[in-house]
N, C-alpha and C positions, 0 to 999 in steps of 0.2 A: 082328783084334786091336782091343780096346777098352780105354781107360783107365777103370777102374772104382774108385770110392771104396769101395763096399760093396754087398753083396747082403743084403737082409733078407727072410727067409722068413716066411710066415704073418702078414703085417702086414694091418691093416684100415684104415689111414689114407690109402692112396694109390689109392683106388677102392673099389668095392663088393665085399663078400665077402673071402675070404682071397686074398692076392696075394703073389707073389714080386716084390719091387721091386728093380730094378737101378739103382743110383745112379751116374750118369756123372760122371766128373771133367771139369771145364772148363766155364766159363760166362763169356761176355763181356758179359752184361747188367749184372751187378754192382748189382742192385737195392738201394737203401737199405732196411734193415730185413729183408733176406733172412734166412730161418731157417737157411740152410745155406751161409754164406760160405766155409767151408773147401772147398767144392766148386768154387770159382772157378778155381783153379789146376789145369790138366790134369795137371801133374806130381805132384799130390797123390794121384793114383790109382795103382793097380797094373795092369799090362797083363795082360789076360785074353783067352784064345782064345774064339772064338764057341762051339766045341764044349764047352768047360768050362762056360760059362754055360748052354748048352742042356741039359747033363746035370743041372745044378742045377734048372732050371726044370721039366724033364720028370719029375724024381724025385718031385714032388708032384702027383699026379693031380687034386687038388681046388683048387689055387690058380691063379688067373689071373695075368697079368703086367702090371707097370707099369714103364715107362722114365721115370726122373726124374733129378734131379741136384742140381747142375750142369744142363747142357742137353744132352740126348741128340742134338738136332739139329746140334750141333757135330761129332758123329761119325756123321752120317747114314748113310754108306756101311756102316760096321760094324754099326750098329743095324738097318739094312735087311737085311743078311745074317742077323742073328740072328732078326729078325721073320719073315723068309721061312721059315727052318727051323722056327720055332715053329708057324707056320700049316701047314706041310707035315706035321708030325708030331703035331699035337694040334688040339683044338678050343678052345683057350684064347683068351680075349679079351685084347687088348693095349690098355692106356691109355698115353699118352705126354704128359708135361708139357714145355712149352717156353716160353721167354720171347718167342719169335717169334709173330706172329699167323699164323693159318691162311693168310691171303692171302699173307703174305710167304713162307711155306713153299712155297706153290704156284709161286712165282717162281724157286725154286732147284731145280735138277734132282735132286740127291741127296735133298733133303728131301721133294720131291714123290714120289720113288720110295718112301721110307719110309712116307709117308702111305698108300700102297696096302695096307699090312699093319696099319695102326693102326685100331682100332675107335673109340676115343674120344680126342680131342686136347683137352688142357687148355691153352689158349693165352694168350699175352700176358704181359708182365712183371708182377711183383708191384709194386703201387704202394701205398706205405705209407699215403698219405692216403685211399685207398679200401679200407683193410683192413676186412673184415667177417667176424667169427667165426661168423656164422650160416650162411654159405655152405657147402654140401657140397663137399668136395674142392678148394676154392679158397681163396686167401688174400685176394684183393681183388676188388671188384665188376667190374672191367674184364675179368677173366679169364672165358673161356667154356668150357663143356663142349660139344664139337662131335662129333656123330655123323658121323664122317668118310665112311663109305660113303654115307650119305644125301646129304651135301653134294656129294660127287664125282658121284653119279648125277644130281643136279639140274643140275650144270654140263655134263654130257654129253648133256642132253636137247635 
């Protein structure tokens, strides 16, 4: 069960190519200048079953997946279940946006579990003073596009 604000199909703004973006409800970062402040309250979302989300995602064979929000890492267990099912049933890539840093996610067991299924993590809070409209798929220059599998492999060497 996940608290979801909305699902947007065939979007091109939350990663490369066509994507199905799952907007999580709930965010405790509350970044000044946030483009989605309605996502801060987890109660603003509707509860959706993993199977319901999975069927929407798998219905489009051409779209990859983005978890955004809000902050999906606040519901890491549920998003981990969804991501695992996506990877078991498709070859879709998964991008995940979070206000936490990659390093902070590694320190939290449920978030670290979710990272095992994420291909690209866009990490860090939005910082209005570092806003940069020229950056691809990020709002501020402190945010990073992290190839999660590559970084995890480096750590395990």
